[in-house]
N, C-alpha and C positions, 0 to 999 in steps of 0.2 A: 319896352325892350331892355334886355340886360346889357351890361357892359360888353363891348366887342373885344375879344381877346384872340387875335390871330395866332396860328401855329408859327414856330414850334412852342411847345410847353415843356416845362421842367416840373416834375412832380416828385414828392416824397411821401412815404406813408407806410402803413401796415396792411397786408392783405392775406386772404385765405383762399387757396386754390384747391378745387376738387375735380378729379378726373371722372368722366361718365363713360362707362363701357357697356351700356345697355344695347347699343345699336352697332353690331359689327360692320366693318367696312364692306361695301359691296360695289363691284364695278358697274352694276345696273342701278338705275335711280331708285331711291326709296322714298316713302312718304315722310314728311317732317313730323316730329312729335307735336302733339296738340299744344297750341298757345306759344309756338316758337317765335311768332311775330305778334306784335300788338295789332289791334284792329285797324289802326291808321295805316300801318305798312303792309298788312296781309293782303295779297292779291293786287298790290300796286307796283309801281316802279321800284319801290324799296324792298320787294320780295325777290330774292335771288332765284326762286323756282319759277318765276314768271319770265317770259321773254326768252325761253330756250335753256334756262339754267336748271340744274338738278341737284338734289341732295343725295349723298352717298354714305351716310353714316360715319363710322370711325370714331376716333377719340374725341369726345366732347369735353367741355370745361365749364364749370360754374365758379365765379370768383366773387368774393365779398371784399371790398376795399375801403379803408378809411384814409383819404388823402389828407395829410397833415399840412401840406403846402402845395399850391399849384398857381398857375397864372390867373385863376379866378377865386383863389382862396381855398380854405379847407372844405371838403364835401365827402359824402359817402356814396358808394356805388355797389350795385348788384348786377353781374354780367352773366349772360348765357350764350355759349357757343355750342351748337348741337353736334358738330362734326365737320366734315368737309363738303364743299360744293364744287360743282363743275359748271363753269360758264364759258362755252366755246369761244365767244368773241373776246373775252378777257384772257383766256389761256393763250390765244394766238399772240397777244402782245406781251404777256409776262413770262412765257415759256415754262410755266408751271401748270400741270394739268388740274390739280386740285388746290383749293384755297379754303382757309378759315375765314369765318365772318361772324361778327357780333349780330345776333338777330333780336335779342330781347335784352334791354338794359334800363335800369332805373338809377337816378341820381337824386341827391337831396337838395340841390340848389338850381334855380332857373339859369344862373350864369353858366353852369356846367352844361345843362341841357341845351341851351340855344347854341353855344359855341361849339359843342361836340357835334351837333347836327351840321352846322355850317362848315366847320373846318375839315371834318373827316367823313361826313355821311354816316356817323354812328347814330342809330335811332333811339336817342335818349328820351326818357319820359320821367316826369317828376314823381317822387314817392316820399313817404315819411319813414325814417329809420329810427330804431330804438335799440340801444345797447345797454344791457343791465348785467352787472357782475353778480354771479351766483357762485361763491366759493372760488375755485380755480377756473371756472367756466364763465363764458359770456353768453347770455341769451340775446340773440339778435332777431328782431322782427322787422318786416318791411310791409308797408300797406299803402293803399292810395291815400293822397292827402285828404285830411278831414274837410267836410263841407262846412262853411261858416253857418249854415242854417240847420245843421244836424247836431243833436245833443249826444248821439251814439257814435263812438269812435268806430271806424271801419275795421273789419276783421283782417288780420294780416294774411297776405297771399304767400308769405314765406316766413318761417319761424324755425330756428335751430339753436341748439347749444353747441358752442365750439370751445374745446379745451386744448391747451398746449400740451405737447409731450414733454418728457424729461430728456429727450435726446439733445445732443449739442447742435448748434447751428453750423451750417456750412456755407461757403461762398457760392454764389450763383450768378450767372450772366446769360442774357438771351443769345449770345454768340454760341453757346452750347448746342442750341437747337439747329444750327446750320451745319453741324457735322453730318457727313454723308450717311453714317450708320443710323443716326436719329431720323434723318429725313426718309430713309428707307423704311424704318419701322412706322413712320407716320404717313406712309403712302405718298411721298413726294411733297408733303407740306413744308413750306418755308415759313419762318417766323414773321409773316406779314399778313395783314388783313385786307380783304376786298369788301368794300362797302358800296352798295348800289345807290343810285340817286333817290333821295327821300322826298316824299310828298309833304305838303304843309297842312296843318290843321286849319280848319275853317274858322276857328275861334281866334280873334285877334289878340287875345290876352294870354293865350296858352304858350307855354314854353316850346310846344311842338309846332308853333306857327312857322318856325325856321325850316326851310327846305335845303336841299343840295342838288347839284347838277353833275351828271357824269359818274362813272365808276371811279372810286377812289382807292388807291393802294397806299397803305401806310405801314411802315415797319418800325414799331416802337423798340427802343433800345433801353435795357434796364440792367442794373447790377445791385447786389446786396447780399443778404443772408437769409437762409431758409432752414426750417426745422419742421418736424412732423407735428400734426395736430389731429384731433378727432372731431367728428361732427355727429350730433344726435338730434333727433327730432325734438322740436320745442313743445309739441303736444303729443298726446297718446296716439297709439295706432302703429301701423307699419312704418318702417324706416324709409318712407317715401316723402320727399320734400316738394314744395310747390303745390298749388291748388288746381293746376291744369287750366286756369282761366287767366288770372293775373300774371302767373309765371308757370312755365312748364313743369310737369311732374318729373322727378328724377330720383335715382338711387345712386349712392356713392359706394363703390366696392370696398368692403371691409370697414366702412365708416372712417377712412383715414384720408388726410389731405396734407397740404403743405402750408405752413405759416411763413410769410415773407415780410421782411423789412427791406425796403428798396428805395432806390433813386431811379427815376425813369424819365426819358425824353420822348415826347410824341412829336415827330417831325412834321413838316409841311407835307401834305399828301400829294401824290402824283395823280393827276386827273387823266383818265384814259378817254 
């Protein structure tokens, strides 16, 4: 078992955030994009569409983050949030009708995976990350960890070139997302996450052996600087990222995103 590191955490690093606009918001339930949940969580208590919850599309987010410091040391992370969910039992307690949730996420260290699952119910799984400089761009690949018995490296389920823009950086804070006009545009979403109770892997040595109990509400607070960036597929073909198995397939409108340099606090979660 990895070192236990309870919340709150303070983290610093560099990240890249991309908005997904492929599934418009709908007041009626919609099917989740394929591979939104890992097999361990899909159809379990860790799946928000089970037990009366529903997915409603809206603005989704993919994030790539390199944490330079955290309560468990440096690590890398790939995050998928498909849109907004409606969970009636949770909405009655939080007074917000729709919520964001991290449904698929990979990290590079066991310490981050175990403690993220335990502290906040975030369904972290282990992966291998590779960052290669190519001129002004960085080629980023994410794949399942290599097997000690295999001589062939696994094929990445995510691959992309990310290039910074020449635009100046601007200050940014999560408090911006609490403004009434922004909340209206995002269908009532507040800058908090709802994470359902996670099941544990049956493998005693896996990072995913750590489970969580109860729905957890967490509202990260961050500040820093942001500037534009561009994303392009790391391999040939259409500008669609993810393989639809290890990570959901998605497109980024205009191929543009935001590069962030930040300081973040992940507080103790409220357990409902």
